[in-house]
C-alpha positions in Angstrom: 0.5 6.4 16.6 -1.0 5.6 20.0 -4.2 4.5 18.3 -2.3 2.0 16.2 -0.3 0.7 19.2 -3.1 0.4 21.9 -6.3 -0.2 20.0 -5.3 -3.6 18.6 -4.5 -4.7 22.2 -8.1 -3.9 23.3 -9.2 -7.5 22.7 -6.9 -8.5 25.5 -7.2 -5.4 27.7 -10.7 -4.1 27.5 -9.8 -0.7 29.1 -7.8 0.1 25.9 -11.1 0.1 24.0 -11.3 3.8 24.7 -8.9 4.4 21.9 -11.6 3.6 19.4 -13.6 6.6 20.4 -13.0 9.8 18.6 -14.2 11.9 21.5 -11.5 10.4 23.8 -8.7 10.9 21.3 -9.9 14.4 20.4 -9.9 15.5 24.0 -6.4 14.2 24.7 -5.1 15.4 21.4 -6.1 18.9 22.5 -4.6 18.5 26.0 -1.4 17.0 24.6 -1.0 19.9 22.1 -1.6 22.4 25.0 1.0 20.8 27.2 3.5 20.7 24.4 2.9 24.4 23.7 3.3 25.5 27.3 6.5 23.4 27.7 8.0 24.6 24.4 6.8 28.2 24.4 9.4 29.6 26.8 12.2 27.8 25.1 11.2 29.0 21.7 10.9 32.6 22.8 14.4 32.5 24.2 15.7 30.9 21.1 14.1 33.5 18.8 15.5 36.3 20.9 19.0 34.8 20.6 18.6 34.5 16.9 17.2 38.1 16.8 14.0 37.0 15.1 12.0 40.1 16.0 8.9 41.9 14.7 9.5 45.0 12.5 6.8 47.5 13.2 5.7 49.7 10.3 6.1 53.4 10.7 2.7 54.1 9.2 0.9 52.0 11.9 -0.5 53.1 15.2 2.2 54.9 17.2 1.3 52.8 20.3 2.7 49.7 18.5 6.3 51.1 18.3 7.1 49.6 21.7 6.4 46.1 20.2 9.3 46.4 17.8 11.7 43.5 18.4 9.2 41.2 20.0 10.0 37.6 18.8 7.9 36.6 15.8 7.4 33.4 13.8 5.6 31.9 16.8 3.4 30.0 14.3 6.2 27.4 14.4 5.2 26.6 17.9 1.6 26.1 16.9 2.5 24.0 13.8 5.0 21.8 15.6 2.8 21.0 18.6 -0.4 20.4 16.6 1.4 18.1 14.2 3.0 16.1 17.0 -0.2 15.8 18.8 -2.1 14.7 15.7 0.5 12.1 14.8 0.2 10.7 18.4 -3.6 10.5 18.7 -5.1 10.3 15.2 -5.9 7.3 13.0 -3.1 7.7 10.5 -4.9 5.5 7.9 -7.5 8.3 7.6 -6.8 10.3 4.4 -8.5 13.4 5.7 -5.9 13.6 8.5 -3.1 13.7 6.0 -5.0 16.2 3.8 -5.4 18.6 6.8 -1.7 18.1 7.7 -0.7 18.8 4.1 -2.7 22.1 4.2 -1.3 23.2 7.6 2.3 22.3 6.6 2.0 23.7 3.0 0.6 27.1 4.0 2.9 27.2 6.9 5.9 26.8 4.6 4.7 29.7 2.4 4.4 31.8 5.6 7.8 30.7 6.8 9.5 31.7 3.6 7.7 35.1 3.7 8.9 35.7 7.3 12.5 34.7 6.5 12.6 37.0 3.5 11.3 39.9 5.7 14.0 39.3 8.2 16.8 39.0 5.7 15.8 41.6 3.1 13.3 43.7 5.1 10.8 42.8 2.3 8.7 39.8 2.2 7.5 37.6 -0.7 5.6 39.5 -3.4 1.9 39.3 -3.2 1.7 37.6 -6.7 4.1 34.8 -5.7 2.4 34.3 -2.4 -1.0 34.1 -4.1 0.2 31.6 -6.7 1.6 29.3 -4.1 -1.6 29.5 -2.0 -3.7 28.8 -5.1 -1.5 25.8 -6.0 -2.0 24.3 -2.4 -5.7 24.9 -2.5 -6.1 23.3 -5.9 -4.3 20.2 -4.6 -6.8 20.0 -1.7 -9.8 20.5 -4.0 -8.6 18.1 -6.7 -8.1 15.4 -4.2 -11.6 15.8 -2.6 -13.4 16.0 -6.0 -11.5 13.5 -8.1 -9.6 11.1 -5.8 -11.9 10.6 -2.8 -14.4 7.8 -3.9 -16.5 8.2 -0.7 -17.5 11.7 -1.8 -18.3 10.9 -5.4 -22.1 11.3 -5.0 -21.9 14.8 -3.5 -18.3 16.1 -4.1 -19.3 19.1 -6.1 -22.6 19.9 -4.4 -22.9 23.1 -2.4 -24.8 23.0 0.9 -26.4 26.3 1.8 -27.1 27.2 5.5 -30.8 27.4 6.5 -31.8 25.3 3.5 -32.4 21.6 3.7 -33.1 20.6 0.1 -31.3 23.3 -1.8 -28.0 21.6 -2.8 -26.9 22.9 -6.3 -24.3 20.9 -8.1 -21.6 23.3 -9.1 -19.7 20.8 -11.3 -16.2 22.0 -12.2 -17.0 25.4 -10.6 -16.8 23.8 -7.2 -13.0 23.7 -7.5 -13.0 27.5 -7.8 -15.1 27.7 -4.6 -12.5 25.5 -2.8 -9.7 27.8 -3.9 -11.5 31.0 -3.0 -12.5 29.5 0.4 -9.0 28.3 1.4 -7.0 31.2 -0.1 -9.5 33.8 1.2 -9.5 32.4 4.7 -5.7 32.2 4.8 -5.3 35.9 3.8 -8.1 37.1 6.0 -6.5 35.6 9.1 -3.3 37.2 8.0 -4.9 40.6 7.9 -6.6 40.1 11.3 -3.3 39.3 13.0 -2.5 42.9 14.0 -3.1 43.0 17.8 -1.9 40.8 20.7 -4.2 37.7 20.7 -6.7 39.2 18.2 -6.4 36.5 15.5 -5.7 33.5 17.7 -8.9 34.0 19.7 -11.4 33.8 16.8 -9.3 30.9 15.4 -9.9 28.9 18.6 -13.6 29.8 18.5 -14.0 28.9 14.8 -12.0 25.7 15.1 -14.1 24.6 18.1 -17.3 25.2 16.0 -16.0 23.1 13.1 -14.8 20.4 15.5 -18.4 19.9 16.6 -19.6 20.1 13.0 -17.1 17.6 11.8 -18.0 15.2 14.6 -21.7 15.5 13.7 -21.0 15.1 9.9 -19.0 12.0 10.6 -21.7 10.3 12.7 -24.4 8.8 10.5 -27.3 9.1 13.0 -26.5 12.7 14.0 -26.1 13.7 10.4 -29.4 12.1 9.5 -31.2 13.7 12.4 -29.9 17.2 11.5 -30.4 16.7 7.8 -26.7 17.4 7.0 -24.5 15.5 4.7 -23.0 12.4 6.3 -19.3 12.4 5.4 -17.7 9.0 6.0 -14.5 9.2 8.1 -14.7 13.0 8.5 -15.2 12.6 12.3 -11.6 11.7 12.6 -10.6 15.3 11.7 -11.9 16.3 15.1 -8.7 14.8 16.5 -6.7 17.1 14.3 -8.9 20.2 15.0 -8.7 19.5 18.7 -4.9 19.6 18.4 -5.2 22.9 16.7 -7.3 24.2 19.6 -4.8 23.0 22.2 -1.8 24.3 20.3 -3.6 27.7 19.8 -4.5 27.9 23.5 -0.9 27.3 24.4 0.3 29.9 22.0 -2.3 32.4 23.4 -0.7 31.9 26.9 2.3 33.7 25.4 0.6 35.9 22.8 -2.0 37.5 25.2 -1.6 41.2 25.9 1.2 42.3 26.2 2.5 39.6 23.8 5.8 37.8 24.4 5.7 36.4 20.9 3.8 37.0 17.6 2.7 34.2 15.2 4.1 35.8 12.0 2.9 34.7 8.6 4.0 31.1 9.3 1.2 31.1 11.8 -1.5 33.2 10.3 -1.3 31.7 6.8 -1.2 28.1 8.0 -4.1 28.6 10.5 -6.2 30.3 7.9 -5.4 27.7 5.3 -6.2 24.7 7.6 -9.4 26.4 8.7 -10.5 26.8 5.1 -9.5 23.2 4.4 -11.5 21.9 7.4 -14.6 23.8 6.2 -14.3 22.3 2.7 -13.9 18.8 4.1 -17.0 19.3 6.3 -19.0 20.5 3.2 -19.8 23.7 5.2 -17.9 26.2 3.1 -20.5 29.0 3.1 -21.0 28.7 6.8 -17.3 29.8 7.2 -18.5 33.3 6.2 -20.5 33.3 9.5 -18.2 31.2 11.7 -15.2 33.2 10.6 -17.1 36.5 10.4 -14.4 38.4 12.2 -11.9 37.5 9.5 -14.4 38.4 6.8 -15.1 41.8 8.3 -11.4 42.5 8.6 -10.7 41.6 5.0 -13.7 43.6 3.8 -12.5 46.6 5.7 -9.2 46.5 3.8 -11.0 46.1 0.4 -13.4 49.0 1.2 -10.5 51.2 2.3 -8.5 50.6 -0.8 -11.4 51.0 -3.2 -12.7 54.2 -1.5 -9.2 55.6 -1.5 -8.8 55.1 -5.2 -12.4 56.2 -6.0 -12.2 59.5 -4.0 -8.6 60.3 -5.0 -7.1 59.9 -1.5 -9.9 60.0 1.1 -10.2 57.2 3.7 -13.4 55.4 4.6 -11.9 54.2 7.9 -9.4 56.0 10.0 -7.1 53.1 9.3 -7.5 49.5 8.0 -7.8 46.7 8.9 -10.8 47.5 11.1 -9.1 46.8 14.4 -6.8 49.8 13.8 -9.8 52.0 13.1 -11.1 51.3 16.6 -7.6 52.0 18.1 -7.7 55.4 16.4 -11.1 56.0 18.0 -9.5 55.7 21.3 -10.2 52.1 22.3 -7.5 50.5 24.3 -5.9 47.5 22.6 -7.2 44.9 25.1 -10.7 46.3 24.7 -10.6 45.9 20.9 -9.3 42.3 21.3 -11.9 41.2 23.8 -14.8 42.8 22.0 -13.8 41.1 18.7 -13.7 37.8 20.6 -17.2 38.4 21.9 -18.4 39.0 18.4 -16.7 35.8 17.3 -18.5 33.8 20.0 -21.9 35.2 19.0 -21.2 34.4 15.4 -20.2 30.9 16.3 -23.4 30.3 18.3 -25.5 31.6 15.4 -23.6 29.4 13.0 -24.3 26.3 15.1 -28.0 27.2 15.1 -28.1 26.8 11.3 -27.6 23.1 11.7 -31.1 22.8 13.1 -32.8 25.8 11.4 -33.4 24.3 8.0 
């Protein structure tokens, strides 16, 4: 909105020319989302307490978590509302990628919201099958648009770009749509599984989104893309304005979600953040790199898969003391803040390695 108001005036007022720069608008998009989050966070927490929207802690979880019962949940509404407002203020709203990213954030957020409401009303959330079908539908919509309705991507829409390889770009054809669905749905559910400790999921989300913000900016800049031998994606740089809003909104949420948490994000937060992260990775044509950038989410999801498979194969034995993996370390005696910070450290290292792949080709 601000871009469309002030940039046309730059011919008369030269200082307004700053609105043409993605870096300027990205920075202030993040700052605006952060300010909105800090201002609205306390109000939302009080409102959720009045409405008795509290977290229900499972009996089979770590006993140390029982004290968290009743903590306001559905804090993802704070993240979604602030990032959407900030994006609408600072982004070029004629950019189709902006609307695609907003669609993913809102769509996955709506699925999570419905799941949270059902848990509160019926003490039982949406069935896994229904949730998966809705996630697949949203992911298909994103993939179909990028493959068949975005003319600027026609030459490379179904090509897969592999980290560490410069020339290896296999054309997956129709199979690429399956990759899009697996990437987005997988990331959404992996973030959901990771959201089990105070600040555990939001930290790696911030780190991963920062990484993709830089990647998107580089992909959208022809000279940088050419220098790094990565695919130049016309207009993709504008998504940095959206992803910066995600970072700002997430930092604001972390202010209230850090240990001991005053609010939890709920499925409305974890599913939407995972869905939009997967969407950003697909837009940037760096889908496989998400396995490294979001390594924490991958490890957490794998720990659940391994636990379930081992339990069935051995007839009741457990591979980990408890899954997802963060609970395993709690059972080993690690204090919750130690688990959280060490997972964040791993996420930072994985992000740095991921960025190195842009040059190591």
